[in-house]
TORPANU-939740 format. One record per residue (C-alpha): residue in three letters; x, y, z. Coordinates in steps of 0.001 Angstrom, whole numbers, plus 500000, padded with zeros to 6 digits. Layout:
# TORPANU-939740
+--------+--------+--------+--------+
| residu |     c1 |     c2 |     c3 |
+--------+--------+--------+--------+
|    ALA |      X |      Y |      Z |
...
+--------+--------+--------+--------+
//
This chain:
# TORPANU-939740
+--------+--------+--------+--------+
| residu |     c1 |     c2 |     c3 |
+--------+--------+--------+--------+
|    MET | 912762 | 212230 | 549532 |
|    ALA | 916472 | 212745 | 548885 |
|    PRO | 917872 | 216074 | 547702 |
|    GLU | 918381 | 216227 | 543959 |
|    ASN | 920647 | 218345 | 541826 |
|    SER | 919077 | 220708 | 539349 |
|    ARG | 920113 | 223758 | 537414 |
|    PHE | 919046 | 225872 | 540420 |
|    GLY | 921239 | 224014 | 542895 |
|    LYS | 920147 | 221414 | 545404 |
|    ILE | 916493 | 220915 | 546107 |
|    ALA | 916005 | 220261 | 549790 |
|    SER | 913972 | 217433 | 551143 |
|    ARG | 910376 | 217966 | 552150 |
|    LYS | 911252 | 218217 | 555857 |
|    SER | 913684 | 221097 | 555463 |
|    SER | 912399 | 222885 | 552388 |
|    PHE | 913522 | 226308 | 553617 |
|    ASP | 917070 | 227223 | 554497 |
|    MET | 916231 | 229823 | 557118 |
|    THR | 917935 | 230559 | 560386 |
|    ARG | 915897 | 230419 | 563530 |
|    GLY | 915495 | 233081 | 566125 |
|    ARG | 915468 | 236823 | 566079 |
|    LYS | 916981 | 238650 | 563117 |
|    PRO | 920177 | 240508 | 563954 |
|    LYS | 919702 | 244171 | 564775 |
|    PRO | 921236 | 246627 | 562279 |
|    PRO | 924418 | 248214 | 563654 |
|    HIS | 923102 | 251783 | 563613 |
|    LEU | 920110 | 250786 | 565748 |
|    ARG | 922489 | 249438 | 568381 |
|    LEU | 923914 | 252947 | 568651 |
|    VAL | 920429 | 254446 | 568955 |
|    ASP | 919177 | 252134 | 571670 |
|    GLY | 922468 | 251984 | 573569 |
|    SER | 923158 | 248262 | 573131 |
|    HIS | 926353 | 248663 | 571040 |
|    ARG | 929296 | 246770 | 572539 |
|    ALA | 932759 | 247393 | 571151 |
|    ASP | 933921 | 243855 | 571942 |
|    ARG | 931092 | 242343 | 569868 |
|    HIS | 930160 | 244946 | 567283 |
|    GLY | 933391 | 246779 | 566566 |
|    ASP | 934295 | 250424 | 566937 |
|    ALA | 931283 | 252700 | 567477 |
|    ALA | 932909 | 255507 | 565511 |
|    GLU | 933153 | 253302 | 562403 |
|    VAL | 929500 | 252300 | 562700 |
|    ARG | 928506 | 255941 | 563177 |
|    GLU | 930531 | 256965 | 560087 |
|    ALA | 928935 | 254221 | 557975 |
|    ALA | 925427 | 255217 | 559104 |
|    THR | 926162 | 258886 | 558384 |
|    ALA | 927516 | 258025 | 554921 |
|    ALA | 924421 | 255945 | 554129 |
|    ALA | 922104 | 258725 | 555325 |
|    ALA | 923999 | 261261 | 553203 |
|    ALA | 923803 | 259003 | 550148 |
|    PHE | 920044 | 258489 | 550412 |
|    GLY | 919027 | 261805 | 551953 |
|    ARG | 916553 | 262715 | 554653 |
|    LEU | 913231 | 260928 | 554825 |
|    GLN | 910391 | 263205 | 553649 |
|    ARG | 906697 | 262627 | 554332 |
|    PRO | 904770 | 261795 | 551147 |
|    LYS | 901989 | 264248 | 550318 |
|    HIS | 899364 | 261524 | 549842 |
|    LEU | 899294 | 260563 | 553547 |
|    LYS | 896120 | 261791 | 555228 |
|    GLY | 894371 | 261314 | 558561 |
|    PHE | 895728 | 258611 | 560837 |
|    ALA | 898548 | 257802 | 558387 |
|    LYS | 899787 | 261403 | 558564 |
|    GLN | 899532 | 261359 | 562366 |
|    ALA | 901535 | 258111 | 562485 |
|    TRP | 904248 | 259666 | 560306 |
|    ASP | 904466 | 262738 | 562528 |
|    ARG | 904461 | 260683 | 565734 |
|    TRP | 906862 | 257833 | 564876 |
|    ILE | 908693 | 258390 | 561596 |
|    THR | 909689 | 262063 | 561915 |
|    PRO | 911433 | 261666 | 565317 |
|    ALA | 913261 | 258527 | 564119 |
|    ALA | 916505 | 260242 | 563111 |
|    TRP | 918135 | 256927 | 562161 |
|    LEU | 915784 | 256450 | 559178 |
|    ASP | 916900 | 257669 | 555763 |
|    ALA | 915109 | 257837 | 552410 |
|    SER | 915954 | 254212 | 551627 |
|    ARG | 913375 | 253232 | 554267 |
|    GLU | 910535 | 255285 | 552756 |
|    PRO | 908552 | 252322 | 551353 |
|    ALA | 908578 | 250565 | 554733 |
|    ALA | 907644 | 253811 | 556495 |
|    VAL | 904677 | 254361 | 554158 |
|    ILE | 903545 | 250761 | 554649 |
|    PHE | 903729 | 251236 | 558425 |
|    CYS | 901660 | 254429 | 558275 |
|    GLU | 899027 | 252886 | 556002 |
|    LEU | 898732 | 249796 | 558219 |
|    TRP | 898480 | 252015 | 561296 |
|    SER | 895730 | 254041 | 559626 |
|    GLU | 893851 | 250866 | 558764 |
|    PHE | 894189 | 249659 | 562365 |
|    ARG | 893012 | 252977 | 563843 |
|    THR | 890056 | 253211 | 561452 |
|    ALA | 888605 | 249777 | 562289 |
|    PRO | 890520 | 248013 | 565086 |
|    THR | 887959 | 245226 | 565507 |
|    GLN | 888199 | 244317 | 561821 |
|    PHE | 891999 | 244381 | 561688 |
|    PRO | 892989 | 240751 | 560979 |
|    ALA | 895794 | 238959 | 562791 |
|    ALA | 897807 | 238668 | 559580 |
|    ARG | 897806 | 242461 | 559209 |
|    HIS | 898827 | 242828 | 562848 |
|    THR | 901770 | 240533 | 562175 |
|    GLN | 902717 | 242677 | 559173 |
|    LEU | 902488 | 245828 | 561292 |
|    ARG | 904750 | 244340 | 563962 |
|    GLY | 907245 | 243192 | 561321 |
|    VAL | 907448 | 246612 | 559671 |
|    MET | 907829 | 248274 | 563078 |
|    ALA | 910720 | 245935 | 563871 |
|    ASP | 912331 | 246611 | 560476 |
|    LEU | 912132 | 250351 | 561082 |
|    GLY | 913423 | 250065 | 564650 |
|    LEU | 910202 | 251379 | 566183 |
|    SER | 909298 | 248434 | 568395 |
|    ASP | 912023 | 248721 | 571040 |
|    GLU | 910888 | 251936 | 572747 |
|    ARG | 911191 | 250416 | 576208 |
|    ARG | 914861 | 249594 | 575609 |
|    ARG | 915966 | 253047 | 574469 |
|    PRO | 917841 | 255237 | 576920 |
|    LEU | 915837 | 257898 | 578689 |
|    LYS | 916063 | 261418 | 577346 |
|    PRO | 917651 | 263915 | 579718 |
|    ALA | 915264 | 266202 | 581533 |
|    THR | 914889 | 269557 | 579820 |
|    VAL | 913389 | 271375 | 582801 |
|    ARG | 915909 | 272326 | 585445 |
|    ASP | 914989 | 272121 | 589080 |
|    GLU | 916214 | 275155 | 591011 |
|    PHE | 916885 | 273116 | 594170 |
|    PHE | 918414 | 269911 | 592844 |
|    ASP | 920156 | 270825 | 589579 |
|    ASP | 923530 | 272542 | 589759 |
+--------+--------+--------+--------+
//
């Protein structure tokens, strides 16, 4: 089946009906700063990225927990969304979806279908919550009297 022209542009053949790139989606620049994978030679100046992220956060405002979240959804918000300082109010719909999916999973884990699990993983990746093992360690807050100067 050869591609045809239409008023919507070219219609692709049956084999390649979607024009999608393969592989992992690129990580947003501000998440590279959070997880420590920002490289100036690849991603540009870190100060510019930081300024752009700060401007976006100021434009949208701080992310506030919706009042309708209850139970496991509220716990998920407090555990994962509140500490995620890189999230601004533009990400509220995705954050609510994550919390509702998490609540559904915690309520009945054996009846949580694979498609919902895929959605949960996708929303976590979109919010930058799935790379916990790659984030830099937080400095110790308790000082040791023998080893800390």
